[in-house]
C-alpha positions, 0 to 999 in steps of 0.5 A, spaced: 495 507 529 489 508 532 483 502 529 479 509 527 483 510 521 481 504 517 488 501 517 488 496 523 482 494 519 486 490 514 489 484 515 497 484 515 496 479 509 491 484 505 497 490 507 502 486 504 498 484 497 496 492 496 504 493 498 506 488 493 501 491 487 504 498 489 511 495 488 509 492 481 506 497 479 512 502 479 517 496 477 513 497 471 515 505 470 508 507 473 511 514 477 509 514 484 503 518 483 500 514 478 501 507 482 498 510 488 492 512 483 492 505 480 492 502 487 487 505 490 481 504 484 484 497 485 484 495 492 478 501 493 483 504 499 484 511 501 490 515 500 491 516 508 491 508 508 496 507 502 500 510 504 500 508 512 501 501 508 507 503 504 510 507 510 509 499 514 512 495 508 517 499 507 520 499 515 518 491 515 522 490 508 517 486 506 517 482 500 519 484 494 525 489 498 
């Protein structure tokens, strides 16, 4: 990933925190769109950043997976 997309600016611990919040939101019975809106607002990341974090978390099997 290129540094200009904003993703690299978020340290791994922060990305893991965002991923955890996304998974927890979906576990609380939010649908995908609702959980994405919730996390984008809570952490101030873009939808694109969130999708990249979600993909990375799934690929790396970050907790709570």
